[in-house]
N, C-alpha and C positions, 0 to 999 in steps of 0.2 A: 761071754762078754769079751769077745776078740777085738783087737785092733787089727783090721785087714790092711796090709801093705803091699803096694805095688810100685812101679817106677817112678810114677808121676802123681800117685793118688793114695790116700789113707783114710781109711773111715773106722770109727768106734761104733760098735753095734752093742746094744744092751737089750737082752730079751726079744731079740728080733727086730728092734728099732733102731736106725741109724741116729746117734745122739750128736756126733760132731764128725767134721771132715778136715782133711788137710789136703791141699792141691798145691803143687810145685807151679811156679811160675818160669818164664823163659830165662830168667837170670839165676834159677837155682834156688831161689827163696820158696818157703813154705808158708803158706796162709792157713790158719788154723780157725776153725769156727770158735767165737767166743772169746779170742785172744786178740788184743789191740796191737800186735806187732807181727812181724815175719820172722820166721826162724830158719835154721839149717836144719837138713833132714833129721839128724838125731834129736834135737830140740823140739821139732815137731812131734816125734814120738813120744817125748817126755810130757809135752803140753797136752797130748792125749790121754796119757796115762793119769795127770793130775785131773783131767776133766772125768775121767772113769771113776776115780776114787771120790771125787766130790759128789758125782751123780750117784753113787751107791751108798753114800750115808756118812762117808769120812768128814769129819769137821774140817775147817780150813785152818786149824791150829794144830791138826793132827802131825806128828813129827815127820811122818813120811811126806805128807804134802808140803810141809815147810822146806823139807830138804829138796825135794824134788823142783820146787819153785825157786829155791836159792840157785840150784843148777842152771835154770833158764836166764837168771841175772848174770851168771858168769861168763 
């Protein structure tokens, strides 16, 4: 279940299937699949991590998911 990270592209892969991607635009913002806003690089990694947790069975009220989502709002 790795998140593959390169300079301008990231992808979350689970069981050989790409679940979500993040792509950097020309201004340095990252657009992450399933998220309605743009992020900075570290935030994009966090957003992909939240996506991974939710996809692998963690509940949206899980303390780790809640904490990571709070990180994205600060």
